[in-house]
C-alpha positions as CSV (number, residue, x, y, z in Angstrom):
1,M,-0.1,0.0,-0.1
2,A,1.3,3.3,-1.2
3,K,1.5,6.1,1.3
4,T,0.9,9.5,0.0
5,K,3.7,12.1,-0.2
6,K,4.3,15.6,1.4
7,N,4.5,17.0,-2.4
8,D,1.1,15.6,-3.1
9,W,-0.9,17.3,-0.2
10,A,1.3,20.4,-1.5
11,E,-0.1,20.1,-4.8
12,A,-3.6,19.3,-3.7
13,K,-3.6,22.8,-1.3
14,K,-2.4,24.6,-3.9
15,R,-4.8,23.4,-6.9
16,C,-7.9,23.5,-4.7
17,R,-6.6,26.9,-3.3
18,M,-7.0,25.6,0.5
19,N,-5.5,26.7,3.7
20,Q,-3.5,24.5,6.1
21,A,-6.6,24.0,8.2
22,D,-8.4,22.8,5.2
23,I,-5.8,20.4,4.7
24,Q,-6.3,19.1,7.9
25,M,-10.2,18.8,8.0
26,A,-9.7,16.7,4.7
27,K,-7.0,14.4,6.3
28,E,-9.6,13.8,9.3
29,L,-12.3,13.2,6.8
30,G,-10.1,10.6,5.2
31,M,-9.9,12.1,1.9
32,K,-6.5,11.9,-0.4
33,P,-4.8,14.4,-2.5
34,K,-5.8,12.7,-5.6
35,S,-9.7,12.9,-4.7
36,L,-9.5,16.3,-3.8
37,I,-7.9,17.4,-7.1
38,K,-10.3,15.2,-9.1
39,N,-13.4,17.0,-7.6
40,I,-12.3,20.4,-8.7
41,P,-15.1,21.8,-10.7
42,S,-14.4,22.7,-14.4
43,P,-15.9,26.1,-15.9
44,K,-18.9,24.2,-17.3
45,Q,-20.0,22.7,-13.7
46,Q,-20.8,26.2,-12.2
47,W,-23.3,24.3,-10.1
48,K,-20.6,22.6,-8.3
49,T,-18.9,23.8,-5.0
50,P,-15.3,24.8,-5.2
51,V,-13.4,21.9,-3.4
52,K,-12.1,23.9,0.3
53,Y,-15.8,25.0,1.0
54,W,-17.3,21.3,0.2
55,V,-14.6,19.8,2.7
56,R,-15.4,22.3,5.1
57,D,-19.3,21.6,4.8
58,L,-18.5,18.0,5.2
59,Y,-16.5,18.3,8.1
60,E,-19.2,20.7,9.8
61,Q,-21.7,17.8,9.0
62,K,-19.8,15.3,10.7
63,F,-18.0,17.1,13.5
64,G,-20.6,20.2,14.3
65,S,-17.7,22.9,13.6
66,I,-15.0,23.8,11.6
67,L,-11.2,24.2,12.1
68,D,-9.6,27.5,11.5
69,N,-6.3,28.3,11.7
70,K,-6.0,29.3,15.5
71,N,-7.3,25.8,16.8
72,L,-5.2,23.9,14.7
73,K,-3.8,20.3,15.4
74,T,-0.2,20.2,14.8
75,N,1.7,16.7,14.6
76,K,5.1,17.6,15.6
């Protein structure tokens, strides 16, 4: 089983225009960087929510609140 590399998460962060709190929420939801990149809406999909708002909505539905940079959990 291959592990995702840190640069995969960096690419997803850049392409989806997410901050570190959004990435942390996606990781806690069990998402992979490839799934985030695949869900970027194309110009023809104007009905589709941008990935960072989609992740925030899913996280809020599951856990009741969203993370922000102030209460970000760090793994050091």
